Backbone as CSV, one residue per row, in Angstrom:
resi,resn,N_x,N_y,N_z,CA_x,CA_y,CA_z,C_x,C_y,C_z
1,MET,1.416,42.493,-50.640,0.303,41.904,-51.340,0.760,41.293,-52.666
2,TYR,1.677,41.993,-53.324,2.197,41.487,-54.589,2.913,40.160,-54.380
3,ARG,3.580,40.030,-53.255,4.314,38.795,-52.955,3.337,37.623,-52.794
4,ARG,2.196,37.835,-52.138,1.195,36.763,-51.977,0.635,36.344,-53.323
5,PHE,0.383,37.325,-54.176,-0.121,37.012,-55.504,0.903,36.197,-56.286
6,LEU,2.153,36.555,-56.176,3.215,35.858,-56.888,3.346,34.417,-56.389
7,VAL,3.238,34.223,-55.081,3.314,32.875,-54.506,2.115,32.041,-54.963
8,ALA,0.926,32.607,-54.938,-0.269,31.872,-55.360,-0.186,31.514,-56.837
9,TRP,0.314,32.431,-57.661,0.434,32.183,-59.096,1.448,31.079,-59.369
10,THR,2.566,31.090,-58.658,3.599,30.072,-58.819,3.072,28.703,-58.414
11,LEU,2.358,28.640,-57.317,1.803,27.354,-56.861,0.748,26.825,-57.832
12,SER,-0.050,27.700,-58.411,-1.064,27.226,-59.363,-0.413,26.692,-60.633
13,ILE,0.659,27.331,-61.093,1.380,26.833,-62.264,2.026,25.492,-61.940
14,ALA,2.603,25.357,-60.751,3.249,24.106,-60.353,2.234,22.975,-60.239
15,ALA,1.019,23.280,-59.797,-0.014,22.248,-59.668,-0.591,21.872,-61.027
16,ALA,-0.612,22.826,-61.964,-1.213,22.565,-63.275,-0.254,21.874,-64.234
17,ALA,1.042,21.961,-63.998,2.021,21.376,-64.919,1.846,19.868,-65.093
18,PRO,1.693,19.081,-64.036,1.505,17.634,-64.238,0.217,17.310,-64.996
19,LEU,-0.789,18.135,-64.857,-2.038,17.888,-65.567,-1.861,18.071,-67.069
20,ALA,-0.981,18.963,-67.475,-0.735,19.178,-68.898,-0.070,17.957,-69.516
21,TRP,0.804,17.281,-68.788,1.450,16.079,-69.316,0.479,14.906,-69.380
22,ALA,-0.582,14.926,-68.584,-1.540,13.828,-68.566,-2.527,13.901,-69.723
23,GLN,-2.516,14.986,-70.475,-3.454,15.140,-71.589,-3.039,14.250,-72.751
24,ALA,-3.984,13.978,-73.641,-3.710,13.167,-74.822,-2.765,13.916,-75.754
25,ALA,-2.069,13.147,-76.558,-1.133,13.745,-77.505,-1.907,14.595,-78.509
26,PRO,-1.346,15.724,-78.955,-2.090,16.599,-79.853,-2.361,15.970,-81.218
27,GLY,-1.535,15.036,-81.681,-1.748,14.410,-82.985,-2.917,13.437,-82.968
28,ARG,-3.237,12.923,-81.807,-4.336,11.949,-81.702,-5.603,12.681,-81.309
29,SER,-6.595,12.580,-82.111,-7.876,13.167,-81.748,-8.934,12.073,-81.805
30,LYS,-10.011,12.303,-81.157,-11.089,11.317,-81.160,-11.703,11.249,-82.552
31,PRO,-12.143,10.040,-82.940,-12.771,9.939,-84.256,-14.086,10.706,-84.296
32,ASP,-14.389,11.207,-85.478,-15.626,11.960,-85.673,-16.807,10.999,-85.567
33,PRO,-17.762,11.240,-84.678,-18.889,10.317,-84.525,-19.778,10.261,-85.763
34,GLN,-19.690,11.243,-86.633,-20.535,11.241,-87.828,-19.848,10.558,-89.013
35,ASP,-18.564,10.227,-88.861,-17.820,9.582,-89.935,-18.059,8.077,-89.878
36,VAL,-18.653,7.527,-90.949,-18.988,6.102,-90.988,-17.734,5.246,-91.092
37,THR,-16.695,5.736,-91.713,-15.477,4.951,-91.927,-14.487,5.080,-90.776
38,ALA,-14.814,5.809,-89.736,-13.900,6.012,-88.612,-13.679,4.700,-87.882
39,THR,-12.453,4.482,-87.442,-12.147,3.280,-86.671,-12.422,3.554,-85.202
40,VAL,-13.076,2.625,-84.596,-13.421,2.742,-83.182,-12.980,1.473,-82.475
41,PRO,-12.741,1.544,-81.186,-12.351,0.331,-80.466,-13.473,-0.697,-80.488
42,ARG,-13.076,-1.957,-80.469,-14.034,-3.055,-80.505,-14.808,-3.110,-79.187
43,VAL,-16.084,-3.316,-79.282,-16.932,-3.423,-78.095,-16.981,-4.888,-77.682
44,ILE,-16.670,-5.132,-76.427,-16.691,-6.502,-75.913,-17.832,-6.611,-74.917
45,TYR,-18.752,-7.536,-75.179,-19.887,-7.746,-74.287,-19.559,-8.905,-73.357
46,ARG,-19.778,-8.692,-72.079,-19.566,-9.752,-71.105,-20.793,-9.800,-70.220
47,SER,-21.515,-10.888,-70.260,-22.749,-11.013,-69.508,-22.464,-11.082,-68.017
48,SER,-23.339,-10.503,-67.220,-23.188,-10.581,-65.772,-23.573,-11.958,-65.244
49,LEU,-24.187,-12.759,-66.077,-24.596,-14.102,-65.668,-23.599,-15.164,-66.111
50,THR,-22.380,-14.772,-66.484,-21.389,-15.717,-66.976,-21.073,-16.783,-65.932
51,GLY,-20.903,-16.414,-64.680,-20.530,-17.365,-63.637,-21.715,-17.982,-62.915
52,TYR,-22.905,-17.874,-63.458,-24.105,-18.386,-62.782,-24.074,-19.901,-62.712
53,ARG,-24.370,-20.428,-61.542,-24.477,-21.881,-61.359,-25.899,-22.206,-60.921
54,VAL,-26.457,-23.206,-61.535,-27.823,-23.614,-61.222,-27.807,-24.449,-59.940
55,LEU,-28.669,-24.098,-58.994,-28.808,-24.890,-57.775,-29.885,-25.943,-58.024
56,SER,-29.455,-27.157,-58.127,-30.421,-28.210,-58.451,-30.329,-29.344,-57.436
57,ASP,-30.537,-29.014,-56.162,-30.508,-30.040,-55.122,-31.748,-30.928,-55.205
58,ASP,-32.907,-30.323,-55.371,-34.154,-31.074,-55.421,-34.560,-31.303,-56.867
59,GLN,-35.027,-32.492,-57.110,-35.551,-32.794,-58.435,-36.998,-32.300,-58.487
60,PRO,-37.413,-31.694,-59.582,-38.797,-31.211,-59.658,-39.788,-32.370,-59.637
61,ARG,-40.880,-32.142,-58.932,-41.938,-33.159,-58.856,-43.158,-32.652,-59.606
62,SER,-44.051,-33.555,-59.844,-45.285,-33.158,-60.525,-46.136,-32.330,-59.563
63,TRP,-46.990,-31.491,-60.111,-47.807,-30.638,-59.269,-48.771,-31.454,-58.430
64,LYS,-49.234,-32.565,-58.934,-50.169,-33.415,-58.183,-49.488,-33.972,-56.939
65,GLU,-48.262,-34.463,-57.114,-47.519,-35.019,-55.985,-47.223,-33.925,-54.947
66,THR,-46.881,-32.740,-55.407,-46.594,-31.631,-54.499,-47.834,-31.213,-53.730
67,ASN,-48.975,-31.122,-54.397,-50.224,-30.769,-53.707,-50.607,-31.818,-52.677
68,ASP,-50.419,-33.090,-53.001,-50.727,-34.155,-52.037,-49.827,-34.048,-50.803
69,ASN,-48.561,-33.713,-51.010,-47.631,-33.574,-49.895,-48.049,-32.407,-48.998
70,VAL,-48.449,-31.284,-49.578,-48.919,-30.136,-48.803,-50.163,-30.510,-48.006
71,GLY,-51.044,-31.305,-48.594,-52.244,-31.753,-47.890,-51.897,-32.629,-46.694
72,ARG,-50.887,-33.501,-46.836,-50.474,-34.354,-45.713,-49.885,-33.530,-44.577
73,ILE,-49.120,-32.502,-44.906,-48.496,-31.660,-43.873,-49.551,-30.852,-43.140
74,GLY,-50.561,-30.407,-43.827,-51.606,-29.609,-43.202,-51.774,-28.264,-43.883
75,GLY,-51.018,-28.007,-44.930,-51.176,-26.773,-45.699,-50.799,-25.543,-44.909
76,TRP,-51.360,-24.407,-45.293,-51.028,-23.137,-44.667,-51.499,-23.078,-43.227
77,ARG,-52.513,-23.889,-42.883,-53.020,-23.878,-41.507,-51.975,-24.403,-40.522
78,ALA,-51.141,-25.354,-40.972,-50.084,-25.876,-40.095,-49.080,-24.766,-39.766
79,TYR,-48.752,-23.955,-40.762,-47.828,-22.857,-40.512,-48.469,-21.791,-39.625
80,ALA,-49.759,-21.551,-39.764,-50.449,-20.576,-38.925,-50.453,-21.040,-37.472
81,LYS,-50.644,-22.340,-37.243,-50.621,-22.870,-35.877,-49.222,-22.750,-35.276
82,GLU,-48.195,-22.949,-36.098,-46.821,-22.799,-35.608,-46.582,-21.382,-35.116
83,GLY,-47.087,-20.408,-35.840,-46.888,-19.017,-35.467,-47.622,-18.633,-34.197
84,GLN,-48.728,-19.317,-33.864,-49.509,-19.001,-32.677,-49.111,-19.833,-31.469
85,ALA,-48.242,-20.819,-31.663,-47.831,-21.686,-30.560,-47.008,-20.874,-29.560
86,PRO,-47.138,-21.183,-28.243,-46.346,-20.461,-27.239,-44.862,-20.798,-27.396
87,GLU,-44.026,-19.845,-26.962,-42.589,-20.060,-27.057,-42.162,-21.069,-26.003
88,PRO,-41.054,-21.772,-26.232,-40.564,-22.735,-25.241,-40.207,-22.033,-23.928
89,ALA,-40.282,-22.771,-22.802,-40.060,-22.193,-21.476,-38.624,-21.732,-21.290
90,GLY,-37.671,-22.305,-21.966,-36.265,-21.957,-21.791,-35.848,-20.740,-22.583
91,ASP,-36.774,-19.998,-23.120,-36.449,-18.827,-23.926,-35.877,-17.730,-23.035
92,SER,-34.810,-17.064,-23.499,-34.153,-16.041,-22.684,-34.771,-14.655,-22.860
93,ALA,-35.656,-14.469,-23.814,-36.260,-13.156,-24.039,-37.269,-12.858,-22.938
94,PRO,-37.297,-11.625,-22.422,-38.265,-11.290,-21.377,-39.682,-11.262,-21.940
95,HIS,-40.627,-11.668,-21.118,-42.027,-11.654,-21.533,-42.570,-10.243,-21.413
96,SER,-43.688,-9.985,-22.037,-44.237,-8.626,-22.060,-44.643,-8.148,-20.670
97,SER,-44.944,-9.063,-19.721,-45.358,-8.645,-18.384,-44.163,-8.230,-17.529
98,GLU,-42.951,-8.660,-17.897,-41.761,-8.319,-17.131,-41.182,-7.009,-17.643
99,LYS,-40.787,-6.121,-16.710,-40.159,-4.879,-17.109,-38.647,-5.074,-17.097
100,PRO,-37.956,-4.564,-18.114,-36.502,-4.692,-18.108,-35.887,-3.828,-17.012
101,VAL,-34.802,-4.278,-16.443,-34.118,-3.559,-15.376,-33.052,-2.685,-16.025
102,PRO,-33.038,-1.371,-15.713,-32.017,-0.509,-16.319,-30.642,-0.803,-15.748
103,ALA,-29.624,-0.553,-16.544,-28.253,-0.772,-16.106,-27.871,0.278,-15.080
104,GLU,-26.825,-0.010,-14.304,-26.376,0.935,-13.289,-25.877,2.199,-13.958
105,GLY,-26.254,3.346,-13.448,-25.799,4.618,-13.978,-26.558,5.075,-15.214
106,ALA,-27.578,4.333,-15.625,-28.338,4.719,-16.812,-29.276,5.856,-16.464
107,LYS,-29.392,6.814,-17.384,-30.298,7.936,-17.170,-31.714,7.526,-17.566
108,PRO,-32.713,7.949,-16.811,-34.088,7.597,-17.174,-34.518,8.321,-18.458
109,ILE,-35.327,7.671,-19.228,-35.848,8.246,-20.466,-37.165,8.933,-20.144
110,ARG,-37.273,10.203,-20.573,-38.512,10.928,-20.323,-39.568,10.483,-21.330
111,ASP,-40.797,10.501,-20.891,-41.882,10.166,-21.804,-42.089,11.313,-22.774
112,GLY,-42.729,11.033,-23.844,-43.033,12.074,-24.824,-41.862,12.284,-25.766
113,HIS,-41.723,13.517,-26.202,-40.725,13.827,-27.216,-39.509,14.521,-26.648
114,GLY,-39.371,14.545,-25.340,-38.203,15.122,-24.709,-38.018,16.608,-24.994
115,GLY,-39.088,17.348,-25.106,-38.992,18.759,-25.345,-39.014,19.150,-26.808
116,HIS,-38.997,18.161,-27.703,-39.043,18.468,-29.132,-40.489,18.706,-29.539
117,ARG,-40.682,19.714,-30.344,-42.028,20.013,-30.805,-42.373,19.128,-31.998
118,MET,-43.589,18.721,-32.054,-44.101,17.960,-33.208,-44.928,18.912,-34.044
119,ASN,-44.593,19.082,-35.292,-45.335,19.987,-36.183,-46.373,19.222,-36.953
């Protein structure tokens, strides 16, 4: 038992030795935060928007011209009609009336919660 303790103690000293060298030099201490005359490193501010580029593809138009253009298109009603329009016939997605065919070797899914209790 003494031998195990000695081995563990030796390994802990060996692991801690490099950490002691990584510490700051004893002569250098941090400046006192309450000392007004203490020298501190310079703070450099760098904005996160330094590399921002303005996207200006379209030139701004007057609100009157924009409203007239929306009126010509049909306004929000045109977009509502687009959303209600039937999908094109060449669409590859199955319709709601068609049931998907399971792959070969696929296990059937049981209805419900598969034996899990709902609290």
